[in-house]
C-alpha positions as CSV (number, residue, x, y, z in Angstrom):
1,M,93.5,118.8,105.0
2,G,94.7,120.6,102.2
3,C,93.2,121.0,98.8
4,G,90.6,118.9,97.7
5,G,91.9,115.9,99.6
6,S,95.3,115.9,97.3
7,K,98.4,114.2,98.2
8,P,100.1,116.6,100.6
9,Q,103.3,116.1,98.4
10,S,101.3,118.0,95.4
11,W,99.9,120.5,97.9
12,K,101.1,124.7,97.1
13,V,101.8,126.9,99.5
14,K,98.4,127.9,100.2
15,D,97.6,123.7,100.7
16,V,100.4,124.3,103.3
17,V,98.7,127.5,105.0
18,A,95.3,125.7,105.6
19,F,96.8,122.7,107.1
20,L,98.7,124.4,109.7
21,D,95.6,126.3,110.7
22,T,94.2,122.6,110.8
23,I,96.6,121.7,113.5
24,E,96.7,125.0,115.3
25,L,99.9,126.1,114.1
26,G,98.6,128.9,111.7
27,M,100.7,131.4,113.9
28,H,103.4,130.2,111.6
29,A,102.2,130.5,108.4
30,E,103.7,133.6,107.6
31,A,107.2,132.1,107.9
32,F,106.0,129.2,105.4
33,K,104.6,131.5,103.2
34,A,108.4,133.5,103.3
35,S,109.6,130.3,102.5
36,S,107.2,129.1,100.0
37,V,107.0,125.8,101.5
38,N,104.8,123.7,99.5
39,G,103.8,120.0,99.9
40,K,106.7,118.5,99.1
41,M,109.0,121.0,101.3
42,L,106.8,120.0,103.6
43,L,107.1,116.1,103.8
44,Q,110.6,116.6,104.1
45,L,111.1,119.2,106.5
46,T,113.9,118.8,109.4
47,D,114.1,120.1,112.9
48,Q,116.8,122.5,111.8
49,D,114.6,123.8,108.8
50,M,111.9,124.7,111.6
51,L,114.1,126.2,113.7
52,Q,116.6,127.9,111.9
53,T,114.8,129.1,108.5
54,L,111.1,129.2,109.7
55,N,112.1,130.1,113.2
56,I,109.7,128.4,115.1
57,Q,111.6,128.5,118.7
58,N,108.7,126.6,120.2
59,K,110.3,122.9,120.9
60,L,106.7,122.0,121.3
61,H,105.5,123.2,118.2
62,R,108.0,121.7,116.4
63,Q,107.0,118.1,118.0
64,K,103.9,119.0,117.0
65,L,104.7,119.5,113.5
66,R,106.8,116.7,113.1
67,D,104.1,114.2,114.4
68,E,101.5,115.7,112.0
69,I,104.0,115.2,109.1
70,A,104.7,111.7,110.5
71,T,100.9,111.1,110.6
72,L,100.8,113.0,107.2
73,K,103.3,110.5,105.5
74,K,101.9,107.3,107.1
75,A,98.4,108.3,105.2
76,T,99.8,108.7,101.8
77,P,101.2,105.7,99.7
78,H,104.9,106.7,98.1
79,V,105.5,109.5,100.0
80,V,109.5,109.1,100.8
């Protein structure tokens, strides 16, 4: 996931979009691009951000994204 296995907090927008594709949520890529969501921002997304800013209406998509972000945080030391 991400660019060359780099730490998620250093991902660029294109790396976040690639991550969305790997977790089968690529249909939301345009919203992430429009909001310039990079890795650092990805790790800090709230459910409210996903719903109101990124317009991810599907509750299960938001849940999946939260779960995958939690997995990224566990796999990456020193992520707050």
